[in-house]
C-alpha angles and dihedrals in degrees: 000000000000106000125030101206132118092311104024099056097047090045092049091050093049092049090048090051088058088064101263122132105243131194115196115205125199134159091223109089091198090058091049093050092046093052093045088054089057094252135114134232097203134061115245129142112266093351094116093057093045094050092046090052100047092044091051090051091051094244096116130041133157136224141166090231129074112234133191113285142157096240127029119196118191115208105161129135123276106196127175130241132238092283092046091258113152117252113209094171093118092050093052092045089053091049090050090053091050092049091064093062101027118128137180113286096031126130124218117197125185114208099165114112102255143172117264111281097030094116088054088051089054091051091049092050092050090049091053094046096041111035088160090070128069104238120200112254090022103063142056117242126001116358122227094227137030123234123191145159123229115166123208116242105186136136118233108247090033101050098121091050097043095046086066105031104038122091116253130217110213118192121189131197081231131010088254090056091051092051093051092050089047089057089054096050091048087070092075111003120095094180123086116285112210122190126215140138122306093244092050091050091049092051091045091060093048091046093054093055095040089053090055092046094052092049093047089049090057090053093045092049090050090052092054092048091048090047091054092048097044095245127139103247092195091060092046092052092045091053095042091051089062086077107098093232100039124089111165115185125229119271122229142172091290136299126293143165134087094285120033096039092048114026100066088063088063089062092045091050091049095052111009094170095059104037102074095131094047091048092048091050090054090049092048092051094046090048090054088069090059090046091053091048091052092052093047092048091051090053091050093047091051089059106045115204093001117134113252122211118211109199111212141356102199122102092238140010126294100004136098096227113123098172112139087345115174089200091059091048092051094046092046092051091051092046092053092049103038100026117187092012088076119089115186121207113197115152091191095059132071093194138012118268115266091255089072092061113124093011093101091230115143133215110228137167123255096256091053091050092050091051098046110026124075092183127059133188110194109207105156129038098223111167091243090060092049089054095066107110122223094251090064094052106026091108094049128101107227140188102198110194092173103046094232095134103050091157093060110125114248123249114241110251090238090061095066139041112273095255091057097040097059094082149307095059121102138182139108 
């Protein structure tokens, strides 16, 4: 398993539990040492116990060096550049490392979310590095190795369950490659495993996340319209969803995470002329961050010198993952502007991210925030935030970007600047 991040480590542990001998490879020596000690460096339900068990049984170990194996799974990041162009450098570096130890009979599987054609790029690199091997797509007759693409499709907080139960789409460079990869996934996957081409599997993964992004953009755009018109968007969505064929998602402060906030750009980059809706959805969701910042700033300006509590930094509820998090971007902006007035509550962090250094912002627990802060900006719907009863927050002024406190009394329009009073801000 090349890459021991949020997907690579859980996947490696699940495969090891099936009885396979697994080597996890990562460039971060601290990660390697942590895993080899039977511990984990990421927060995921039940992952610590699973890793501890398979390491103790000798089924999982970690290294910074790729070694010979029968199956190589690539699970490294695929970020995008300043113009939203996909960067597959890490994927190609992983493939180059595999090429050095590849032998006839091996299988190479790419799981990293990638632009269409990346699996073919991996095959081409292996062909260049290993001309002694017959590479699928670059040889006549039977290839010496199999190359396939099988994207993950798991939900943080449920990764260990969904790695096993969710259906998998397995795309091969050739049908023979897809069948060989299928045999591998059948070791540990209970869900249906469907084979197709590598390019179709790549587009399937991007389509899944673009679909989510477009639907979230509709909800976020609705929330801005309702905000402008002084209407409770949560009530509107609740009522609209009573229609038997309507299912509007919940709006938020934007869209984050390593998938939905990134992957649609891969489709846009691949065909910019025909992805107008997907591009617009990305722009709507990114703009919602600025909208949330403006509302939060207005609340802070209406209460000069008052401490402001920002609830949450993660990109979604009940996890410790801050990647591309709109909540983090909002809280950081407020910290840089209002300094020590900002108190951040994030139950899944033991310290503030390095970007908050020198801002004066402070990480506090929820009880401290409730005791000391008259103003709240709700950015993440962690369960612990939902649990706060009305009597503990009735006297607070709140901008609730997640709609978790629908019973919060509204602020009178005269109490806030116009731009904050038009909607989305609550308090007494």
